[in-house]
N, C-alpha and C positions, 0 to 999 in steps of 0.2 A: 504494500500500500504506500502511496505517496501522501505525505502530510504537509500542508502549507500553513504557515503561521502569519496572520495579519494582526498586529497589535493595535493598529489604528485604522480600521476600515472606514469607508466613506461612501456617500452618494455624491457623485459628481454631477452637478446641475449646470448645463451649458446653455447659454443664451447667445443668440446672434442678432446683431443690429447693423443694417447696412448704412444707416445715417450717422453712426458714431454715437458714443455715449456723452450725454450732457449732465452736468451737475446742477442740483437745486431745482430741477424740473422733473416731471414724470416722463420716463423713457418707455417706449413700446418695443417689444421684441419682434423680429421677423420670424424666428423659429426657436424652438426649445427642445432640448434632449436631456436625458439623464441616464447615467450608467452607474452600476454598482462597482465600486473601486476599492483600492487597497492592493498593494503589490502581490501579496500572497494569494488574494482572491483572484487577481488577474491571471496568475500562474494556473490556478485550478481551472479557470474557465477555458484557457487555451489548451490545457491538457485534455479537457473533455472533448474539444474539437478534434484532438488527435487520438480519440478513443482510449484514453487512459483514465482510470478511476483515481480520485483523490479525496481526502478528508480535509475540510477547511477548519482550522482552529483559530481562536482569537477571542476578542471581546466585542459584544454588541450591547446596546442599551436603547430603550425607548422605541418609539414608532419607527424611526429610521432603521434601527437595528432589525426590527421585525421585517421591514421591507427588503433589506439585504438578504436575510436568511431565506425568506420565501422566494426572492428573485433569482438567487443563484443555484438553489437546490434543484438538481435533476438526477437522471439515472446514473450519471457519472460523477456527481459531486455530492458527497455526504457532508452535512454541516454538523459541527460539534462545538459550537461557540459557547463561551461562558457569558451568561446574561447578567449584566450589572443592574443593581436595584435603583440607581440614581443616574440622572443625566440622559443624554441621547447620543447615538452615533453621529459623527460630524457630517455636515454638508459642506462640500467645496463648490464655490460658485466660480464659473469661468465665463467671463464676458468677452465675446469676440465681436469687436466693433472697430474695424480697421486694424488696430493692434489687439493685443490680448491682455486682459487684466484678470488676475486670480485672487479670490478671497477664500482662504482655507480656514475651516473651522478647527476648534481645539479638541473637541471630543470630550468624553466623560473622564472623570478621575478613576484611576485603577487602584483599588485598595490592595493591601498586602495579601489579604485572604483570597482575592481573585487570582493573584499571581501564583499562590500556592496551589490553587485548583488547576491552573494551567500546567504547572509542573507535574501534577499527578496524571494528567492526560498524557503527558510525554512518556510516562512510565509504561504506557501500553505499546509504544513503538517497539517493534521487534527486529531481530537480525534480518537483513535483506530489504528492509523498508527504506524509504527516502524521506528526508526532512528538509523542507525549504523555509528558511527564515528570510523574510523580504520586507524592506521598507523602513521608514522612520519609526521611532518609538514615541508614545505619548509623553508629555512633559512630566506626568506623575509617575512614570516608570523609572526604576533605577537605571543609571547609565550602563551598568554591567548586565542588563537583563539577557542579552544574547549569550554572553559568557555563561550565565547561570543555566540557561536552557541547554546549552551544549554540554556543560558539565553534568547535567542531569542524565543525558543519554550516553555519556562516555563509557567506553568499554563494549558497546554493542556494534555489530557490523552494519552500520547505517550509512547510506550515501547522503552527505550533507551539502546543501547549496546555500550560500549566504550572499544575498544581494542587498548591500547596505553601503553607506557612505562613511568616509573618513575614519574616525577612531572606532566607530561601531564595527566597521569591517576589520580594521587592523587588530582589534582586540579578540576577534574570533579565530585568527589564524593559528594560534597555538593549539587549537583543537583539530587542525588538519582537515579543513573542509574539502570535499571532493571538487567543488566548483565555487569560484567567485567571479563577479562580473563588474569591475570598475569601468568607467569610461576614461578617455584620454585625459580629460581635465582633472578627474578625481585622482588619477595616477600621479599627475603633477602636484596636486595638493598634498597627497600623502608623503611624497618625498621632497617637496619644496624644490623641485627641479623643473626645467623646461622639458616637455616631451613633444618633440616636433616631428620625428620621422619614425619609420618602422624599427630601426635599430634601437632608438630610445624606448619604444614600446616594449620590445623584447627584453631589453636590459632591465627595466623596472618591473615588468611582469615576473622576470626571474627572481628579483629581490623579494617579491611577494611569496614566491615559492620557497625561497630560503627561510621566510618567516613561518611557513607551514602549509600554505595553499598547495593543492595538488594540481588543479587545472585552472588557468586564468584566461578568461575571455576579456578582451579590451574592446569596448565599443568605440568606433572611430567616426560615427556620424555618417556623412555622405561617402566616406571612404570605406565603409563596411565594418568588418570586425576581424580581430586577430586572436587566435587561440595559441597559447603556449601550453602544450599538454604535459602530463606528468612524466612522459618519456623524453622531454626536452625537444620535441618536434614542434615546428611552427606551422600553423595552418592559417590561411586567410580566406575571406569570402567577401565579395563585393556587394553592391546594392543595385537595384533596378532604377532606371530613370523614369519614374512615374511621379505624378503630382502627390506631394505629401499633404495629407488631409489632417493628420493627427499624429502626435508623437507620444501621447500619454499611453503608457502600457506597452510600448514597443520593446523596452528592455525586459520587462516581465515575460513578454511573449517569447523573446529569445531564450530566456532561462527555461521556459516550458518546452520549447522545441529541442533544445540541447539535451535535456533530460530524457525526453521521449526518444530522440534519435540514438542516444547512447544505450538506453535500455533495449532498444530494438535490435541494434547491430553490434554494439561494443566498439564501434569505429568512431574515432574522434573527428575525422574529417567529415564524415556523414552527419554527425551530431551538430557540428558547427554550421553546416549548410542548412539543415532543417531548422536550427535555431535562428539563423539569419533569415530564412524564408518566413518564419513566423513573425519576426520583428518587422520585416519589410511589409508583410501583409497587414499588420496592424496600422502601420504608418500610412497606408493607402486607403484606409477605411475610417468612417466616423467613430466606430467602436473598436472592439478587439478583433483579432484575426478570425476569419471563418475557415473551415476546412477547404472550401472551394478556392478561396483566395490563396491559402497556403500552398495548395497543390499547383496552382497556376504559377505562382512566384518560384517555387522550388524547381519547376521544369525549366525556368529561364536563367536561374542564378548560375554564376560561375565562381 
C-alpha cells in the first residue's frame, strides 16, 4: 500500500477576471473553479489515474474538511484522516486577473494529541509499503514533525519519498529516503551556491546523496528534470512545448509518476519519464493530470 501524508490540506478556490482586479469596489468573476489540494492529496489523486491504490493520511476539520474527504475518496483512494474538533481546513484563494494573486489560509491548530494519533496510524505501515511525506507543515506543528514521523517507521523496509523545502527536506535525509525532489532554486538555497548548469545540478544532487538521499530528482522548469539515481547514473527528461495552463500540483504529479513507474518496472529511466509525463500533463490542464493526458504526453516525451 502507498500512504500519502498531507498535514495541511486545502480547497483551492480559483477565480478568473478578464478586466483585472480593483480594490475598494465589488469585483465580478468571469469563471470559478475549485480543487481539493495539498501535496500528498495530489500525489494520491495522480496515483489513482495510474491505477495504483493509496491511503491518504493527515488532518481535516470543519465543513471544508468534510468536502475534501468526500471529494477525493474513490475506488483507488482510501481516506484515513484525523478529524480535528476545532477550526476548519484552509481555503486558498487564487485570483487570476492579468497577473496572479494568492491568498493562502492558515488552517486549524494541530494539538499534540492529534499528532500522536497520526503516529499511531504510521505504526500500521508494513514492510514493502510506500510512505510519501509532501508539503509544508502547519504553523502549530513542531519543526521536526517529518523527522518524528520517519523515526516512527525506522527499521521497516519502507520506500520513503519526501517532497519538502529547505530545512524540512534536509532534516529528513538522515533517514535515507528513497526519493527527494528539490527544484533548481531550492538546491541553490540549501547550499547557498549558484546552480546554473547540469554539472552544478549533478554536483549538488550528489551532496544530497552524501547526506543520505538515495535518488534525487531536480526539477528544472522548462528544461525538464534530472535524476541522479542511487547507482550514480544521471538521467534527464525534457518537456513538451504546449501552453502551460497551471503549475500547481505539477511537482506532486511527478512524484506520483516516478513512484508508479519504478514500482512497475524497477527502471529509473522509465520512472523519470513517467514522472515527467505526469508533471507535464498537469501543467497543460486546469487541474491535475488525467490518464488520457499522461499517456499522450508520455508517447511524445524524450
